[in-house]
C-alpha angles and dihedrals in degrees: 000000000000091000091054092052093045095051098031110170097020093103093052092045092054093041095050102035104021095101093050092045091051092049090054092047091051091052091049095049104032099235139058094238093051090044091054090050091049093049091047092051091049091049089050091054091046091053092048090054098032097120093048097048110101123194125359110020092192091056089051090049093050093047089051091051092052093047092048090048091052090049090053092048091051091051092049096040093124096036114077119222116245115215127182115264118243122229111207115226119256091228130022106271105161096269095101091105091054092052092046091051093049091048090050090052090050091048091049089050089062092060125089113261098257093048090049092049093048093049092048091049096044102039107021099035091031094221120163120250090257093050092048091048091051092047092051096038096239139107126281089243090057090052091050095049094042092050090049093051092044093051090047091052092047089052089053092049095046095043088070090058091072089062103032131068089257118125116323106206100170090090093245094103122197 
């Protein structure tokens, strides 16, 4: 009973927003296992500081996830991430969305950490430029320029898909 009183609201936060939080963590890390680890580490920090966190606990949790992800990217700066390759289906079988998602995760993994974080915040989390800037601890102009460069780089990466044997999502198959 004492635990429930001490962390009042944590159960409902995880129950209501856990899926969305995990999806964000997966996008930030590039794999489900790493995303689960990131979310767990962020929840641990939230629990350690629960009594001192004022205001929106989910915002604190998300900010912690982004900061932990950036810390991980900095540690692995020289070590590239290895993600599983995706084999496109020979015939459309309803898995196109899965392949598109995996390809998006792989494309995001090619971006520098800050660009990846900005794109996830702006377009996955649908935060405003001001909210993303606050979350990352930078200026709105930095968010704008970083998003622009990140989108440009994603366009370059995905433009090659039209010519390579990388995922064919138009249903025509190869």
